[in-house]
N, C-alpha and C positions, 0 to 999 in steps of 0.2 A: 561461638561466634562464627567460626569458620564454616560450620554447617549452614548457618543462615546465609552467609555470603555465597556459598556454592549453590544453594537453592535459588537465590536471586539470579545468579548467572545462568543456571539451567533453564529458568523460566523467562530469560530475556529481560529481566528487570534490572537493567544496568544502572538506572538512576538510583534505585533503592540500594544497590550494591555500593554505589559511590557515596551515598549518605552514610552507610555503615562504615566505610573506610575513613571518611572524614571524622566521624565520632570517635573511632578507635585512635586515630592520630592525635585528636585533641585531648582525650582523657588518659591515654597511656602512651605518650610519645616515646618513652624509653623502652617500652615492651613491644612496640610496633616494629616488626621485622621486615615489613614491605612485601610479605608473601601474598598479600591480597591484591593481585593484579587484575584489573578490569580490561578485558580484550577490547580493542578498538575495532568497530565494524568497518570494514573497508568498502570503498565505493566500487560498485560493479561497472566496468566499462562496457559500452555497447559492442555487440557483434556487428561491426560495420559491414562485413560481407553479406550477412543475413539481411540487414536493413536494406542494402542495395538491391538484393534479390526480391524483397517484399515490394519495392516500388514506393511511389509517393502517396498512394491511397490504399493501403492494405485494410482489411476488415478483421474485426475480432467478433466472433460469434459466441454469445453466452446462451446455452440451452439451459433454461431453468425449469423448475417444476411448475411454473406459471406460464411458460411459453418461451419463445426465442427473442433475444435482443441482439440486434445487429449494430455494430459500432464501427464507424470509419475512424481509423487511427491517423494521427498526425506525426509521423516520424521526423519531419523537418523541424517542428517546434519542440518535440520532446523525444530525441533519439535514445537517451538513456532509459526512459520509462517504456517506450514502445519495445525496445530490445528486451527488456526484462519481462514485460507482459508476454511477449511472444515466446521467450524461453520457458517461462513458468507454465504457460498454456501447453506448449508442446510436450513438456514433461509430465503433464497431468496434475500439477499442483493445485489447480483451482477446482478440479472435479470433485463434487460432493461437498464443497465448502459452503457454509451458510452465509446468508446476509445477516450480520449481527447488529446492525444499526439501521433503523428506519425512523425518519422524522418527517411527519406529514407535511406536504407542501415545501419540503426542503431537499432531503437526500435519502437515497438508499445506499448502504455501504456494505461491502463484503471483501473477500480476498485474504482473510487471515487464515491461511492454511496451517499455520503453526499451532496456535492455541484455539482458534475458532471463536474467540470472544472479543476481538478488537485490540488485544494487547500483544499480538505476535506478528511474526513476519519472517522474511528470509534472513540468512546470516550475513547479509550485506546491506548497504544503504544506497540510495540513489540521490543525486543532487536535485535540488529544487530547480525546475525548468519553467519559470513563469513566462507567459507569452502575452501578447497584446490582444489576444482573442478573448472576448468576454465570456463569462460563465452564464450562458443562457439555458433555458429549459432543454434538457437532454445532453448537456455537456458531461463529459466523463473526466474525472480528475483523480489525483492520487492523494490519499489521506496523509497527513503530516503532523508531527508534534513539534515542528520548528524547522528552520532552514536546514536543508540537506539531510533530512532524517527520513525521507520517503522509503517505502519498501514495496510490499505486494498488495496492500489494501487500496481499493479503488472505490469511488463513489460516482453516482449518477444524480445530477441535479433534476429536481422535479419542477422547479420554477426558476426564473432568472435569479442569479445570486451574484450581483456585481461586487459585493463586499469580498468575494474570494479572488477577484481579478488582481493579478500581479503578486499574489501571495502563495498560490497553489499551482501545481503543475496541471495544466489542462492538456490531455493527450488524445482526445477524441470526442466524437459526438454520436449520439444514437441516431441512426438513419431509418431504422425500422424496429418496432417493438417498444416504443415509449409507453404505450398503454400497458405493456407487460410490467415495465418498471413501476408504473403507478400502482399496480396491484401487489407488488412485493411486500411481504410482511416479515418481521423478525423470525428467523428460523427457516424461511424458504431457502432453497439451495440452488447452486449452480450444478447442474447435472454433468455438463461437459462444456469446456471452454476450448475453442479452436481458432 
C-alpha cells in the first residue's frame, strides 16, 4: 500500500492519495500508524517588486509551432497569476510544452510542464482571482479544479464564455494572434514563452 501511496504523491495525485489514506484509516484503524502524510501545496506569493517593474500592461508572448500569440496581462486583477506566469516563463518551464486540451469553439489549453497531459503543474498553488471582466473571445485564464487550486495551466477562450465569469481567474487577453489560437490542435507546442 505504501508503494501505491508514494506513486500517487510522486505523480501529484493528491486526491487519490487522500482516498487511499481514508480507506486505510477506515479498514485498519488500529494498524494505521499515520506515516501516510500528504504534503500541503503552499500558495506562491507574488514577486511584488517584479510586478511593479513589469508595469500595468505587460505582455506575454507565446511562440507556438502555429505562430505567435501576444497576450496583454492584467497584473492589477490577477497579481498572483501574472507573477507566476512571468516566473515560469523566465525559467523556461513553458518552452516545448504541448497544448493538451482543445475543444472547438470553446478553449485551447496548455501549460502542464510537469506531466504534459493536463494533470500536472508546479509544486505550489495559486489562489483563485476572479474579476468582474467577462470571459470574451480571446480571454486568457487559469485552469482550475476548484477554488484556490490554480497552477501553471492556462487556457485561451475561442468564443465568449460568460459561464466562466466569477469562477475562474482571467489574467489577460489576446491582442494579436487569435487566429493562431484558432488553429491550435492537441499536441501543438509552445516553442518559447517570454
